[in-house]
C-alpha positions as CSV (number, residue, x, y, z in Angstrom):
1,M,9.5,0.8,20.6
2,S,8.9,-2.6,21.1
3,I,5.5,-4.0,21.6
4,T,3.9,-6.9,23.4
5,L,1.3,-8.8,20.8
6,E,-1.7,-10.1,22.3
7,Q,-2.8,-13.3,21.3
8,K,-5.9,-11.9,19.3
9,Q,-5.1,-9.8,16.4
10,A,-7.5,-7.7,14.0
11,L,-6.9,-6.6,10.6
12,I,-8.6,-4.1,8.3
13,A,-7.9,-5.5,4.8
14,G,-8.1,-3.7,1.6
15,D,-7.2,-5.2,-1.9
16,G,-4.4,-7.4,-2.9
17,Q,-1.9,-10.0,-1.2
18,L,-0.4,-8.1,1.5
19,P,-3.5,-8.6,4.1
20,V,-3.2,-12.5,3.2
21,R,0.6,-12.4,4.0
22,M,0.1,-10.6,7.5
23,A,-2.5,-13.1,8.5
24,E,-0.4,-16.2,7.4
25,Q,2.7,-14.8,9.7
26,A,0.4,-14.1,12.4
27,V,-1.3,-17.4,12.5
28,K,2.3,-19.0,11.9
29,N,3.4,-17.5,15.1
30,G,0.1,-18.7,16.8
31,L,-2.1,-16.0,16.8
32,E,-5.6,-15.7,16.0
33,V,-6.7,-13.0,13.5
34,I,-10.2,-11.8,13.0
35,C,-10.5,-9.8,9.8
36,I,-12.6,-6.9,8.3
37,S,-12.6,-7.4,4.7
38,L,-13.0,-4.3,2.8
39,S,-12.5,-6.0,-0.7
40,N,-13.8,-9.1,-2.5
41,D,-10.6,-9.9,-4.3
42,N,-8.8,-11.6,-1.4
43,Y,-11.9,-12.3,0.8
44,K,-11.6,-16.1,0.0
45,D,-8.0,-16.5,0.8
46,L,-8.7,-14.5,4.1
47,K,-11.1,-16.9,4.9
48,K,-8.7,-19.7,4.4
49,V,-6.6,-17.9,7.2
50,C,-8.3,-16.2,9.7
51,A,-10.7,-17.2,12.6
52,K,-13.3,-15.0,11.3
53,V,-13.8,-12.7,8.3
54,Y,-16.5,-9.9,8.3
55,S,-17.2,-8.4,4.9
56,M,-17.9,-4.6,5.2
57,A,-18.1,-1.3,3.0
58,P,-15.0,0.9,3.9
59,G,-17.5,3.9,5.0
60,E,-19.4,1.3,7.5
61,L,-17.3,3.0,10.4
62,L,-20.0,2.5,13.2
63,K,-20.5,-1.1,12.1
64,I,-16.7,-1.7,12.1
65,K,-16.0,-0.1,15.3
66,K,-19.1,-2.1,17.2
67,T,-17.3,-5.3,15.3
68,L,-13.8,-4.7,16.8
69,A,-15.6,-3.8,20.3
70,D,-17.7,-6.9,20.1
71,E,-14.6,-9.0,19.3
72,D,-12.5,-7.6,22.3
73,V,-9.5,-7.1,20.1
74,H,-7.1,-4.2,21.3
75,Q,-4.5,-4.5,18.5
76,L,-5.1,-3.9,14.7
77,T,-3.2,-3.5,11.4
78,F,-4.4,-2.1,8.3
79,L,-3.1,-3.5,5.0
80,G,-4.0,-3.5,1.7
81,K,-5.3,-0.9,-0.9
82,V,-8.6,1.0,-0.2
83,H,-8.9,3.4,-3.3
84,K,-9.3,7.2,-2.1
85,G,-11.8,7.4,-5.0
86,L,-14.6,6.2,-2.4
87,I,-14.6,9.3,-1.0
88,L,-16.0,10.8,-4.2
89,R,-18.4,8.1,-4.9
90,R,-19.5,7.6,-0.8
91,P,-20.8,4.3,-1.1
92,K,-22.5,3.2,2.2
93,F,-21.2,5.9,3.8
94,D,-22.4,6.2,7.7
95,S,-23.0,9.2,9.7
96,M,-19.6,8.7,11.6
97,A,-17.8,8.3,8.3
98,L,-19.5,11.5,6.9
99,E,-18.7,13.5,9.9
100,L,-15.0,12.2,10.0
101,I,-14.8,13.4,6.4
102,K,-16.5,17.0,7.0
103,S,-14.1,17.4,10.3
104,V,-11.1,17.8,8.0
105,K,-10.0,20.7,6.1
106,R,-8.1,18.7,3.7
107,L,-8.9,15.0,2.4
108,N,-5.3,13.8,2.0
109,D,-4.5,10.3,3.2
110,D,-2.6,11.0,6.4
111,K,-5.2,13.4,8.1
112,V,-8.2,10.8,7.5
113,M,-6.2,8.0,8.8
114,Q,-5.2,9.8,11.9
115,L,-8.5,10.9,12.5
116,L,-9.7,7.3,12.3
117,V,-6.9,6.0,14.5
118,A,-8.0,8.5,16.8
119,E,-11.5,6.9,17.0
120,L,-10.3,3.5,17.4
121,E,-8.0,4.8,20.6
122,K,-11.1,5.6,22.1
123,I,-12.3,2.1,22.2
124,N,-8.8,1.1,23.5
125,I,-7.4,-0.1,20.0
126,T,-3.7,0.5,19.3
127,V,-2.9,0.7,15.3
128,L,0.2,-1.2,14.9
129,D,2.9,-0.8,12.5
130,Q,2.0,-2.2,9.0
131,T,5.4,-3.8,8.6
132,L,5.3,-5.7,11.9
133,F,4.2,-9.1,10.6
134,I,5.9,-8.8,7.1
135,K,9.3,-7.2,7.5
136,N,10.7,-10.1,5.3
137,L,9.0,-8.2,2.5
138,M,10.8,-5.3,3.1
139,I,13.4,-4.8,0.3
140,P,17.1,-3.4,0.7
141,A,19.3,-1.7,-1.7
142,G,20.4,-3.3,-4.8
143,V,19.0,-4.6,-8.4
144,L,16.7,-7.4,-8.1
145,G,17.0,-9.9,-11.0
146,N,19.5,-10.0,-14.0
147,L,18.9,-7.0,-15.6
148,K,20.9,-3.9,-14.5
149,P,19.8,-0.1,-15.4
150,T,21.6,2.0,-17.9
151,D,23.4,5.3,-17.0
152,E,20.2,7.2,-18.6
153,Q,17.9,5.1,-16.3
154,I,19.8,5.8,-13.2
155,N,19.8,9.4,-14.2
156,D,15.9,9.3,-14.4
157,V,15.6,7.3,-11.1
158,Q,17.4,10.0,-9.2
159,Y,15.7,12.7,-10.9
160,G,12.2,10.9,-9.9
161,Y,13.5,9.9,-6.6
162,Q,13.6,13.7,-5.8
163,M,10.1,14.5,-7.5
164,A,8.4,11.5,-5.6
165,K,9.6,12.7,-2.4
166,E,8.3,16.4,-2.9
167,M,4.9,14.7,-4.0
168,G,5.1,12.9,-0.5
169,K,5.8,16.0,1.3
170,L,2.6,17.4,-0.1
171,D,0.7,14.1,0.5
172,I,-0.4,13.8,-3.0
173,G,1.3,10.4,-4.1
174,Q,4.2,8.2,-3.8
175,S,5.1,7.3,-7.4
176,V,6.0,9.1,-10.6
177,V,7.1,8.3,-14.0
178,I,9.9,9.7,-15.6
179,K,11.8,9.8,-19.0
180,D,14.4,11.6,-20.4
181,K,14.7,13.6,-16.8
182,M,11.0,14.8,-17.3
183,V,7.7,13.9,-15.3
184,M,5.4,11.8,-17.6
185,A,2.9,11.4,-14.7
186,V,2.4,12.1,-11.0
187,E,0.3,9.6,-8.9
188,A,-2.8,11.5,-7.5
189,I,-6.3,9.8,-6.3
190,E,-6.1,7.5,-9.0
191,G,-3.6,5.5,-7.5
192,T,-0.1,3.8,-8.8
193,D,-1.6,1.8,-11.3
194,K,-3.4,4.6,-13.2
195,C,-0.2,6.7,-12.8
196,I,1.6,3.9,-14.7
197,E,-0.7,3.6,-17.4
198,R,-0.9,7.5,-18.0
199,G,2.8,7.8,-17.7
200,G,3.3,5.0,-20.1
201,K,1.1,6.4,-22.5
202,I,2.9,9.6,-22.7
203,A,6.3,8.3,-22.4
204,K,5.4,5.6,-25.5
205,N,8.4,3.3,-24.7
206,G,10.9,3.0,-22.2
207,G,9.9,5.1,-19.2
208,C,10.8,4.8,-15.3
209,V,8.5,4.3,-12.6
210,V,9.8,5.6,-8.9
211,K,7.7,4.8,-5.8
212,V,8.9,6.1,-2.3
213,A,7.8,6.5,1.0
214,K,6.6,9.9,2.1
215,P,9.1,11.9,4.4
216,N,8.4,10.9,8.1
217,Q,6.4,8.4,6.5
218,D,3.7,6.7,9.4
219,K,4.6,3.1,9.5
220,R,0.7,2.4,10.7
221,F,-0.8,3.2,7.1
222,D,0.4,3.9,3.4
223,I,3.6,1.9,3.5
224,P,4.5,1.7,-0.2
225,A,4.1,-1.9,-1.9
226,I,4.5,-3.1,-5.4
227,G,3.5,-6.6,-6.7
228,L,3.3,-8.8,-9.8
229,Q,0.2,-6.5,-11.0
230,T,2.4,-3.6,-10.8
231,L,5.1,-5.2,-13.5
232,K,2.1,-6.6,-15.7
233,I,0.7,-3.2,-15.9
234,M,3.9,-1.6,-16.7
235,K,4.7,-4.5,-19.5
236,K,1.3,-3.4,-21.2
237,N,2.4,0.3,-21.1
238,H,5.8,-0.3,-22.4
239,L,7.8,0.9,-19.1
240,S,11.1,-0.4,-18.4
241,L,12.3,0.1,-15.0
242,I,10.7,0.4,-11.4
243,A,12.6,1.9,-8.6
244,V,11.3,1.5,-5.3
245,E,12.9,3.2,-1.8
246,A,15.2,0.4,-0.1
247,N,13.9,-0.6,3.4
248,E,10.7,1.4,3.4
249,T,9.0,-0.9,0.7
250,I,7.2,-4.0,0.5
251,I,7.4,-6.3,-3.1
252,V,5.0,-9.0,-2.5
253,D,5.7,-12.6,-3.9
254,Q,9.5,-11.1,-4.9
255,E,10.3,-14.5,-6.6
256,K,7.2,-14.2,-9.2
257,V,8.2,-10.7,-9.4
258,I,11.7,-11.1,-10.4
259,N,10.9,-14.0,-12.8
260,F,8.5,-11.8,-14.8
261,A,10.7,-8.9,-14.8
262,D,13.7,-10.9,-16.1
263,K,11.3,-12.7,-18.9
264,N,10.1,-9.0,-19.8
265,N,13.4,-6.9,-19.9
266,I,12.0,-4.8,-16.9
267,V,14.5,-3.6,-14.1
268,V,13.5,-3.7,-10.8
269,M,15.8,-2.1,-8.0
270,A,15.9,-0.5,-4.7
271,V,17.7,2.9,-3.9
C-alpha cells in the first residue's frame, strides 16, 4: 500500500545511527523532522538535522503524546534501540506507561508496541514502516566483503537461521550464536550485543552470529539491524561470521562495516 508523506514528520529515536540516517534522508527529500529523543548517544547528531529535538525518557508516554499533538504531526517513525530492560527498572514511568504495561498478559515486544501504536492512532498519528526512508540500507542476498564462508560455517548458518526463526515466532529475540551446529546463546531481553558476548565466551573461538526478521515481521518496529558496533563486539569475543536475513535487515554504515570485517577476518553475509 502506497502512502503519501506529509511535509512534517515525527521521529521517536532510540540508540544508534539509524534515527540519524532516517532524519537525513527525510530532510534531503524536503521534509521537516520533529524528533523525540529517548537516548543521549545520538542526540547531538539529531540536533544537526532535525527541526526540533525533544529529550524524553521512554516511560514518559503522556509527555510524548502531548508533544506530538502540540506539534500537529500525523506520521511517525520509530527507529533505534530502546532496551527492554527499562521495563524492569521503570525509570520515569508515568501513569499511562504503567497502565499500558499492566494491560498486557505478556510483555513481549510486539504486544507492547501494538498497544502504543493504538494509543497514537487515538490522536490521529499513523506509525510508518521503519524502512520507508532507509530502504537503501536493506541488504540483498550474498557475501559482503572479501572473506567467503567455509562449508562448516554455511552449515552453522543454515542451522542458526532455523533456530532464530523459531525464537522469532515466540517473540523472544532475533539472534543466535552457533558453533559446530550447537546453539551457544539465544538473544532474550538483554539484546543482540550481550547475546554475542555470552555466545563468544562459550564458543571460545570461531562461532557464528545469525540475525533474522521475525516471521510476519511488523515493519513498523523492530526491523533487524547491525552496524560497526556489532562487529567490534564480535571481534572482542572472537566470533568469525555474521549472517543476516537478506532484504529484511538494515546494515548501518555498510562501507565501514565491510572494511572492518575484511581487516579482522570476519565474514559478513545475507541469506
